[in-house]
N, C-alpha and C positions, 0 to 999 in steps of 0.2 A: 674674621673668618667668614667665608661664604655660608649661607644657610643651606639646609638640606634641600635639594631640588627634587620636587615631587615628580617631575618629568622623568628623572632617572629611575625613581621607584616604579613608576608605571611601565617604563620601557623594560626594566628588569623583569617585571611580572610577565609582560608580553613575550619576552625572549625565552621565559621558562615554560610557557604553555605547552610546546611540543613534548618536552620531557615529562611534564606533569601528566599530560595525556597518556604518554607511553606507560608511565607508572600505573595509572588508573586502568589501562587496558590489561596489563599483566595481572593486576589484582583481580579484575573481573574474570579473566580467563581462568585463573587459578580456582576461583569460587565455582565457576561453571563446571570445570573438570571434576572438582571435588564432589559436586552434586551429581554429575553425570555418571560417575563411577559408583554405581550402586549394585545391588544383588542381581538386578535384571540384566545388567551388562557384563558384570564380572562376578561370577558365583563364588570364587575363592576369596575368603576374608583376608588372607595375607597379601594377596595380589592387590586387593582394593586399597588396603592401608599403605602399601608400598607406592602405588601410583599416586595417592594423595600426598604422601610425604615428598616424593620426587617433584610433584607439581609445585608445591610451595617452596621447595629448595630452588627450583629453577626460577620461580617468580622472585625469590629473594635475590638471586644473582642478577636478574634483569633489572630489578629496582636499584640495587647498588650500582650497577653499570650506568643506569640513567642518571642517578644522583651524581656520580663521578663525572659524567659527561657535562652535566649542568655546571659543576664546580670548575672544571677545566675549560669549559666553553664560554657561554655568555657571562658567567659570574667571575671569571678568572681575573680580569683587570680590576674589578672592584675589590675582590678579595686580596689581590696583591697590594693595592693601595691601602686598604684598611689594616692589613696585618703587617705592613712594613714596620721595620724597627724605628722607634721614635728617637731621632737624633736632635739634640738641643744645643744651644749656643754655649760656648765656654764663658766663664765669668769675665775673662779679659776681653772677649768680643762684645759682651753686653756692655761693659764699661766704655769701650770705644764707641759703640753705637749710641749710648746715651750722650756722650760728649759731642759726637758729630751732630746729633739731633739739635742740641743746644746751639752749636756753632751755626747751623743752617738758619735756625729761627732767629738768631741774633742779628742776621743780615737780611732777614725776610720782613721783619716788622717794619712797617712803613708809616712815617709821620706825614700826615696829609694837611694838618692845620696846627698851628701853635702860636696863637695870638698872645702877645705880651710875654713870650717865653714862659708860658704856663707850665710846660714840662721842661726839665724833670720836676717831679712832685717836690714841693717845698717842705713837706712833712712826711715822716715815716708812717704816721697814722693816716689812714685813708678810708673813706666810706665807699664801698663797692656796691653799686645798685645793679639790679637786673638778674632775673632767674638764671640767665646764661652764665653768670659768674660762678655758679655752683655746679653747672653741668655744661661745660664748653664743648666746642667742636674740635676734635683731635684729628679727624681725617674725613673719610666719607663712608658710605655704606656699601654693601656688596663686597667686591674685591678690594675695596679701600679700607675695610674695617681693620681696627687695631686688634692685635692678639691680646687675649686676657691673661696670657702667661706671665706678663711682666707688669709691674705697677706703673700707672700713669701719674704724671705730675699734673695736678689740676691747676686751673688758672689761679685760684686763691693760694694754693700751696706754692706755686711758682713765684707769686708776689712775696710770700713769706720767705722763700729761699733767697730772695733778693734783699731781704732786710726790711721789707714793708710790713705794716701791721694792719690788715683789713679789719673792719669792724665786725666782730663775730656775731653780734646781735642782729645785724642786717642779714648776714649769711644764713642764720638760723631761720629767719622768716622765709627764705626761699627753699631751704631743704625741707622745712615743715610743709610747705605748700605742695611740693612734688619733688621726689628724688630722682626719678628716671626720665630720660628724654623719650618722647613719643617715637615710635618706630617708623623710620622712613626706609623701608627695605626694598629688596628686589621684587618681591611678590605682592606687597601691599604697602601703602604709604598713609601714615597719619601725620598730617601737616600741622597739627596743633602746636602753638607756640606758648608754652606755659609762662605766665607772667602774673605776678601778684597785682590785683587791682589796687588802684591808688587809695581807695577808701579803706583798705585793710592795713594801711600804714597808720598805726596809732600816733597820736600827737606826742606821746611820751617817747616813742621810738625816734621820731623826727627830732625832738629836742635832744635826745641822747646822741644822735648822729651829729647834730650841729655842735654840740659840746665836745664830741670826740675828735673832730677834725673839720677844717674848712675846705678840705679837698674832697671832691666827689668824682668817682669814676663810674660811668654807666656802660654796662656791657650789653651789646646786641649781638646775637648769634644766629646763624642760618646754616643748615646742613643740606647737603645734596648727596646723591648716590646713584648707583647703577640701577637701571630699570625704569627710571621716570625722570622727566625734566621738571624743573621747578614750576609751580603753577603761576600762570600769568593772570588768572582771574580766580581769586579765592572763593568766589561765590558760585563757581561752576558746579553743576550737579554731581560730578564724579569726584569732587574733592572731599576728603574726610578731614573735618576740623571741628574742634570743640571750643566754643567761646570761653573766655576767662570769667565772664560775668553774665548774669541773666538780665542786666539792666541795659546792655547795649551790644551791638555787633562789633567784633574786632575788625572785620573788614567790610567794606562796601563793595557793591557791584563794580567790577573792572579793576579793583586794586590787586596788586601782585604780592607775592610773599616776600619780595625784595623791597618792600616799603615797610615803614613802621606800622604796626597795627594800633588800634585805639588804646589798648591797655598800655602799650609801650609809650604812646604819646602822652597818656595821662601820667605815667611814671616820670617821663622827662619834664612835664609841666611841674610836677611836684618837686623834683630835684632842682629845677631852674629857679623856683620860687624861694628856695631855702639856701642855695649855694651860688656863689658868684664865680667860682673857678671849677668848671666842669670839664672833664675829659670823657669823650665817647670812644670806646674801643669796639670796633666792628670785627667780629670773629667769624669769618666765612670765606669761601673761595670765590663765590659769584659776586660780581660788582653790585654794590647796594645803591639804592636811590636816596641820596642825601639831600632831598629837597627841603627837609625840615631845618637845616642848619641856620638859614638866615632868620628864622623865627626866634632863635635862642642865642642872644649875644653872650649869655653866660657860658655857652659851650666854647671854651677857648681853644681846646685841643681835640684833634681827631686822629686816631691811630687805627691803621688796618693791620689786623693780626690774622693772617691766613691760618688754616688748620695746622696745629703745631706739633702733631705727632705725640709720642709718649712722654717726652721730657722738655719739649720746646717752650712751655709756658714759663719756665724759669727765665728764659731770655726776655719774654715780654715784661716780666717783673723788673728785670735789670734795666730795660729801656726806660720804663716809667720812673725807676729810682735814679736814673742818670749814670749808672755804671757802664752802660753800653750806649754809644751814640748811634741812633738809628741811621741805617744806610740803605734800606729797602726802597724799591721803586715799583710803581704800579705796572703790572703785567698786562693790564687791559685799560681801556678808556672808561672812566666813570662818568656816566651821563646824568644830567639833571632830571630827565624824564626817560625811563627805560623804554617806553612805548615808541619813542622816536629813534630807536635803534634802526640802522639800515636793514637789519634782517628780521625785525619784529614781525612783519606781515608775512614772511615766507619761512617761518619755522613752526613746527608743530604737527598737527594731525590733518593730513589731506588724503582722501581716499578716492580712487577711481570709481566711477559709477556704472561702468560697462564692461566689467572683467569677470563675470560669473564663470566663464569657461576656465579661468585660472585658479578657482577656489581650491584650497587644499586643507585637509584636516590632519592634526597631529596632537600628541600629548604635550600640552603647554607646561610652563614652569610649575604650575600648581598641580599638575597631574590630570587636570580636566581636559577633555578633548576640545580643541579649539579649531575653528574654521576661519581661515584667513584668505584675503584677496589682496592683490597688489595695491600699494599706496605710493605716494610720491612726495618729493621735496624739490623745490626749484632754488638753486643758488643764484638768484637773479642779480645779486650785488656784484658779481664778477670778481675782479681783483680788489674791489674797494671794500675791504674787510677792516673793521675796527678803525684805528686812527687814519689809515690810508684814505678812508672815505671822509671823515670829519675834517681833516686837514685840507684835502683836495677840494671838497665841497665849499669850504670857507674861502679858499683861494679863488674859486670860480664864482663866488657870490651867491651860491645856492642857499647857504645857511649863515646864520649869525653864530659864530663859534662860541662866544661867551655866554650866550643864552642856552646853548645846547650842552656844552661840556663842563662838568664840574672839575674833574681832575684829568689831565691828559695822560696818555700812555707814557711810561717812563718817568712819572712825576714822584718826587719824594723830598721831604725836608730833612734838615739835620740840626743838631744842637750847635753847630759851628757854621762858618761860611767858607766856601771854596771859590777860587777863581780858576778859570781854565784859559790857557793861551794856546792858540793854534799856530804851529810852525808852518814853514813853506812846504808846498806839496811837490812831490816828485812823481811823475807819471812816465814810466819807461818799462819796456819788456812786458807789457800787459799787467803791470802792478801799479797800484796807487799807494803811496806811503807818505807819512808825515808824523811829526811828534806833537803831542799835546802836553803842555806843562801844567800840572795841577798844583795849586798852592793852598794851604790851609790858612786863611786870613782871619780865622776866629780864635777863640780862646780855649777850645776843647779839641782833643784828639778825635779823629774820625776817618771814615772812608768815603770816597766819592766815586761816582760812576761816570765814565766818559762815554757819551753816546754820539755816534757819527751817522748822519743821514745824507742821502743824496736826492736831488731834484733833477730828473732827466729832462732833456728837451722834448717837448710835446708838440706834435703836429695835429692841428684840428682835423678830426675824423680819421687819424692814423691809428697806430698801435696804442691800445689803452695804457696809460701810465699815471700812477699816483704822483702827486707833487712831493710827498714826504715818504721816504723809505729807509728804514734802519738798515745799515750796511755793515756796521762794526760796533762793538762796545767792549769796554774793559773796566775792571774795578781796581782801584788803587789799593796799596797797602794802607795800614793805619798811619795817618800823617799827624804828627804832633803840631801844635800851634806854631805857625811860621815856617813849617817844613814844606818842601816841594817834592814832586816826583814827576819824572818824564815818562809818559806812556807812549809807546810806539804803536802806531796804527798802520796796518797794511791789509789790503784786500785786492783781489783781481778786478781789473776793469770789467771783465766779463760778468762779475756779480751785478753789474748795473744793466746788463742786457735784459731785454723784454722778450717774452715769447709771442711771436706773431702767428696766431692760429688761422688767420684768414688769408694772408698774402704769402709770405715766405714759408709758412708752416715749419718754422724753425726759430731758434733763439737769434735775436738780432741786437747788436749794439750799434745804434744809429749815431751818425756823426753829429757833432754839435757841442754845446756848452753844458757841462754837468756841474751843478752847484753842489759842493761838498761842504757840509756845515757841522760844526760841533754844537750840540744842543744840550740843555738841561733836561729836556723832555721832548716829546714829539712836536710841541708847539713853540717852545721858547728857544730862539737861536742865540748862541753866544758869539760865534764867529763863522764866517763863510769865505771859502775860496773856490776857484773854478778850475775844473779839469776840462781840457779841450780834446775831443776825439775827432781826429782829422778826417777819417773815412769810415763808412759803415762796414761792419763785419757781420756776415751771416754765417752762423755755425751750422753748416749743412753738408759738410764733406768730411771724409776720413782725414784725420790729421788736423782737422779744424772743428772738432766737436766741442761742445760746451762743457766747461768745468770737469774735464776728465771722463766724459761719457765714452763708453766703449764703442758705441755706434751713435751717430748723430741723432739728436732728438728730432722727431717729426710727428705730425698728427697721428695719433693712434686711438684717440677717444672721441672721434667725430660722432659716434653713435650715442655718446653720453650728453651731447649738446641739447637734445630734445627738440620737439617741434612746438611752435607757438609759445616759446618762452622768450620774453624780452629781457635782455641783459643790460645792466646799467652801463651807460657810456658817458664819458666826459665831454663828448662832442656837444657843441652849442651850450656850454656851461651846464651840462647834465640836463639837456632838454628833455630826455626821455625818463626823467626821475619818477614822475607820477605813474607812468605805465609800468616801469620796472619794479617799483616799490609797492605796487598794489597787491592786495590779497588775491590769490588765485581764483579765477572764475571758470576755468576750463577743467572739468573733472573727467574728461573722456580720454581713454588711451587710444591713440590713433591706430589705424589698420597697419601702418608700417611698423610701429613699435610692437603691436601684437604679433606680427610675423617674425619678430626677432626675439620676443620674450620667451625665456626658458625657465621652467621649474620642474619639479618631479612628476608633474602630470603629463608633460609632453617630451621629456628627455628620454631617448632610447639610445643606449650605448652602441648598439649594433649599427645604427644609422651613421655613426662616425668612424666606423672601422675602415682601414685602408687595405684594399685587396692585395697590394704588393708588399705589405709588411711581413717579415719573416719571423717565425717564432724563435725567441731567444732560448739559449741553453738554460736549463734548470736542473738542479740536483746533481751537478758535477762533483767529482771527488778531487778537487784541486788542493785541498789541505791548506788553504790560505786563511789566516786568522785576521780579524779586524784590527787588532792592535798593531800588526805589522805595517799598516797603512797610515799610522799617525805621522803627521808632518809631511806626508807626500802630496804631490800636486793633485788637484781635483781631476786632472786629465791623465794621471799615471795609468798605464795599461794594466797594472796589477789590480785595479778596481774591477776590470772586466772578469778577471779570474775569480775574484771573490763573489761577484754578483752571479756568475754562472753556477755557483754552488747552491744558491738559494732555491727553495721550492715555492710554488704558488702560495701554499698555506703560510709559510714563514713570512713572505712579503705581505700577504693580506693581513696577518696579525699585527705586523708593525704599522701598517697604514691605518687600519681600522681602529686600533685602540691606542690612540695617542693622547688621551686625556691625562694631564698632570704627570706625564712621563712617557717613555717609549719602551716597548716590550723587549724582552730578551730573545736572542736567537742563539741557542746553545751551539749550533753547528759551526758558527764562525766566531764564537767568543764575544758576541754582542751582549753586554750586561744590561739588565733592566736599570734604567736611570730615572730619577725623579725630577720633574719640573714643578716649580712652585708659583703660586699666584701672589698678587699684591703689588700695586704701583709704588708703595712706599715701604715695603717690607717683603719678607718671604713667609708665606702661609701654606702649610701643608693641611689641606682641608680634610684629610683622612686620619692622620695620626694626631691632628690638632696641635702639632708643634708649630710655633710661630717665632718670628724674630722680633727684634726691636722695630717699632714703627717710626719712621722718619716723618718730618713735616711733609705736607701734601706737595704735589708737583707744582702747584701754583705758588707755593711758598718758595720752592727752589728757584722758580723763574724770577720771583721778586727780588732775590739776592743779586741778580745780574752778575753772579760770581761763577765763572767756568770751573775754577779749581774746586769749589765746594761740590759742584755737580760730579766732577771726576772722583772726588773722595767718596761721594755717595755710592757711585757704581762700584768702586773698589771694595768698600765695606760690604756691599751686597754680595760681592764675590767671596769675601772672607766668611761671611755668614753662610754662604752656600757650601763651603767646605765643612763647616761645623755641622750643618744640617744634612749633609750628603745630598745636596741639590745641584743638578747639572745645568738646568735652564730656569730662567726667570721670566715670567709672563709680564714683562714691562721693559722699558718705559713706554707709557702711552703718550702719544704726541699729536693727537688730533687738535685742530685749532679751535680756540674759543670763538666760534662763529656767532653763537647766540648767548647772550648774557644769562639766559635761563637754562643752559645746558646742565643736565643732571650730573654729568661727570666732569665738569669744569675743574673740580678739585684734583682730578686724576690727570688732567691735561695741563699744559704749561701756560699758554698765553694766546692772545689774539695775533701775535706777531710770529711768522714762521721762522725767522732767524733766531729769536730767543728760544722758541720751542726746539728747533733743530740743534742749536748749540748745546742746550742743557741735555737734551735726549742723547745726542751723539757722545757727549762726555760721560754720561751715565753708562751707556752701552759699552764704550771703550774701557771704562773702569772695571766693569764686571768681566768683560772679555779678557782683560789683562790678568785676571785671576782664574781664567779658564771656565767661567760661567757664561753661557751664551744667553744673550738678552733677546727676547721675542719682542721686537719693536711692533707696536700696535696702535690703533686698529687700522689695518691697511685695506682700504683707505676711504675717506669721505664719511666717516662715522661720527659726525659732529653733534648728533642729538640722540636721545634715548627713545623718544616717541617713535613707535612703529618700527624700531630697528630690526625686529625679527618678523615683520609683516611684509616681506617682499618689498622693501622701501626702495623705490627707483629714485636715485639721485641724479638730477639733471644739472650739469654744470658746463661752463665754457672751458675748453682745454687750457687757455691761458691762465685762468684762475686756478685750475687744478695744479698746473706745474709751478706757478709762481707762489702760490699760497699753501694749498692743502697737501701737496706731495713733497714740498721742499724739506720739511723736517725728516721725512723718511729717506729722502735722497742723501741728506747730510749724514744721517746715522749709518747708511750703508757705505758711503764714500770715505768719510772721515772717522766715523765711529767703529767701522769694521764689523758691523752687525752680521751675525751668521744665522739668525733665526728671525722669522716674521710671523705674526699672527694676523690673519686676514680678518675682514669685518663682516658683519651680518648683512649689511645693506647691498643693494644692487648699484652698480655704476652703469647708468643707462638701463638697458634691458637685460643686463647680465649680472648674476650674483658675483660679488667681489671675490669670493673664495674660489671661484671657477672662471675667473676672467683672464683669458690669455694675454690681452693687451696689458693688463696690470701686472700679472705675476710672471709673465714670460718676456714680452717685448720690452717693457719698461724696467722691471726689477732686475732681470737676469741679463738680457741682451744689451740694454742701454747702460744700466748702472754697474753691471758686472758682479751682481750678488752671487755668492757661493754659500749655500746653506739650505735650510728647509723651511717650508711654510706650513703652519698648522692653522686649522680653521679656528674661529671663535667657538664657544661652547656648541657642541654638536647634539642636536635633538631631532634632526631631520627637517623640522619646520616647514615641510612642504617644498623646500627648494635645495636642501643640502643632499647631495648625491655623490657618493665616493667615486663612482665610475666617471662622472663628469669632472669632478674636482681634480683627480690625478692626471687627467688628459690635458688640463688647462693651466697647470702650474702649481696646484696645491699638492701637498705631500702626505700629511697625516690629518686624521680627524680628532678633534678634541672631544673624544667620546670615551666613556667607560662602560657603556651598555650597548647591546645590539639593537640598532635601528636601521638606517640606510647607510651605515658606515663601512660595510664590507663590499668587496669587489665582487660583482656578479657575472661580469663578462670575462670569458677566458680566452678571448681571441688574441692573436699576435699583437694587435694594436694595444690591447689592454695590458698585456704582460710587459710590453716595451715601456708603457707608462708606469707600471708598477715598479719596474726595474729602475727607472729614472728617479721616482719618488724615494725608493729605498736607498739609493745612493746618496741623495741629498741629506737624508736623515743620518745615515751612517757616517758620512763625511763630517757632519757637525758634531756628532757624539764622540767620535774617536779623537777629535781635536779639543775636547773639553778636559777639564782637570781630572775627570774620572779615569782617564787613560794615561795620565802623565807618568805613572810608574809601571806601565805595562798593562796587561790584561787584568781587569778587576776580578777579584775572587767572586764567583757566583754564589749568592746566598739563596738557599731554598726557602721560599716563603713558609712561614710557620703553619699556614693552613694546609699547604701541600704535605708537610711533614705529618700533620695530624691525619690527613687523608690516607697517606701511605700506611700509617700505624693502624688506622681503621680497616684498611684492606687486609693487613696481616691478621688482625683479630677476627675479621669476618671470614678470612680464608681458613683459619684454624677452626672456627665455629662451624663452617660449612663442612669441612672434612670430618669433624666430630659427629655432626648430625648425619652425614652421609654414611659413616661407619655404623652408627646406631641403626639407621634405617635398613641397611643391608643385613645386619645381624638379625634384626627382628623379622625381616622378610624370610631369611633362611630358617629361623626358629619356627615361624608360622608354617612354612612349607613342610618342615619335618613333622610338626604336629599334625598337619593335614594328612600326611602319609600314614601316620599311626592311626588317626581317626578313620581313615579309609579302610585300613586293614581290619580294624575292629568291626566296622560296619559290615564287612563282607561275611562275618560269622554270626551276625545277629538275625533274629526273626523279623519278618516284615512288621509285626506289631511293635516290636522293640524299636525298630527304626523310626516308626511314626511317633512313638512316645519320645524317643531321643530328640526328634526334630524340635519338640517344644521345650526340651530341657536346656539348661544353661550349658553352653560350650565353653570350655576353659581355654582362654587365650594364652599364647606363649609367655606373656608377662605376668600371668597369675591372676588376672582379673576375669570377671564373668561377663559374658555377652549374651543377652537375650536374643534368641533367634526366632523370628516370626515369619509368617508367610510373606510379609512385605517389609523389607528393611528400609529404614530412612537413610 
């Protein structure tokens, strides 16, 4: 579950200030009037008391009204969320979820090394070393957290479930050392890696372990999360870390968290000295630096176990025991030295030094006021991301592949051996197809992955092209020893087209020879055949658009290319590598970019109004209900009748308060619906109801199994029904551009086809159950550093389209996604959540998206502005409190934009499962019921007090008349004497009358 966001708390308090001030004003006025109404101004005692009573009664009414306005105004969304009925999973859904989590992880566990067939383990008894064995990584932090509602299967319990018997005495050493994992949260990160120093292993314990079993498993774990990228230098000043020993430093200057620390090295030394058959299990989503392997011949086996979700560690145990034959493949390239990554020098924290005029202040995540200025990131590698660079650079002679790459993309071993035979290729009608026959030549049943790559013709200095590009993949069924399966491969030849951002400004399939190869990974070729493209095709005309585009793709992101940015080129065997790969040295925002840069400091809605726009109809009485539009076309004229009925206020509430659900509009039968967070689950952050947590997205990618991804989405949909959730804030499909990305666990892969295939299948699966998936973060949100600090992302349009936008395109076109979450970063000089090129030209006009776009978490941040967002393709604000999320401009241009945004939301919601049986029954939130009851009680109390006040006033007035009559017959001396006497009040009490009454 997400942590409480102090920014929300601060913003709530800020939004309540006007109401609290009003309450204070009424109370002060009541006190002033009470004091002012004394004998000098009002001689009659009854009148004085009546005025005072009425003053406080009026003040009470005003205070109740102000409190009610607070509740129904700025606090309404929060109260709706917090007081929502808590819906939980049925037991049958829980059981299905647990089973699916195991199924996914059983195909995600990846065998990277297995010398001498060390695995499966030869003994049920096994010594498990490493603190991470007692506190492994299940998912990620922030939105990737597991729900505490359901029990998790630990790594050791998973091994026991598989029939293995871990050495409990070793495990006790670790749990006694520390039980909890240091917090790597959204708002603060403690990167400490608890590990028992080697000198704390007693000789008796080592002797006991050696007698217990000759098998040793060493667990190394690393966690990532939302809010921070993994540290590249553990000795940096801003890193929180506590050494495991006072005798040495765990990390030296320049060492990253994705390397072994000194305590882990000492432990591995200890294990290697005492055991000859060692298996290392790496439990984490980010690729690890396995530079230590060559030092330890005792390490016979290496297993990658991505974050396993709540029950997935049972599958790890079954792989180690041999009950499951591992079939996972690496979703990223594992380098021998992570500092040699092609993106290492251009990821992280880069700040402009001449942008004071754009500084903005806001309430940050922790609630403290933060002042931020624009930052930047340069995607200088262009299309050469991950294996595309390493394979192409090796082909061009720039690098020595074997000295740089430890394990290629798509790599994974098995307990059996497979052979793959490529059939003849057929290329006709724009399709490339052939069969691949897979045979199990070994002695154990297992699954294989067929990977198909293409190598396009490259012209020196022409369109940039990588030499190795995954174009198709498929996973076999379980094949028994000696069994075969024919896998049919088919793809469009247009899938091999390249985007020419400089010349044609369109997708181009150039004529020439295309090598099509079946490979065991991105580097190892099994067989190759050739497809000849006779003539060049440029996809730049209607009827000849690329891969189903509604309008032909052309350059729309020229402003995002940036100035003075050198992009990597294959020309001259990567002649510009040094320049493109260098650390940025230019920290000045150019005058041109300054003239285009927009944030809340310089955006004025009125400057963008169109004089010829006509004010749409609002508040009409057409009696159209939203439910009647279910299943109707997005362009059905009935939509206009429905939209005509809405008022400005109704549309504004829907747009402004879109955090974790969308608001009700009673006048048209729009029910309030809930959207839930979590890339591997459904988490309601207000009711604290959560679902089963599946293995991380990186684990799903490692399966290379499309069907598992589809089942994942389908079960998310079923859980949505149980939990009354209409929308799912996932899947997240940003590319693993940087190995240190904090949310790599939440994203799938460095390869856009793998990411797009898994994401589109998850989205389609959820959509098939009527739950709309918010594909995210759209777009170019590949790092956590500075993501809310006006991060200007500079990239070449070819790289954007071929790599970073591809998964989103697939999710819209083949996954049928009907919802999108935009990202925090800027694309060039424009915030992604208000970028018309991204959200209108590309998403809707080009890809044909029908649905709505919500922002990422909305706190203003100095650049989020609802007026700007809805005019440029955004629809709702992921906000629950009042900041800059309400529409302030009421012009015709603004109302037209509101109407468009409202329609996008309503179209998506009415076609969700919530409306499959007609108009949902509206449920009055419990807090409103309580408020209404309080109104009744207060009303009765007010009437009662008012009746008492009037009766007392009348009694005092009658008494005053009697006193006046008596005074008329008294002597002057008696009158003077009576003035000092006690006067009897109507209620029977005595009041001392003096010459000066307080």
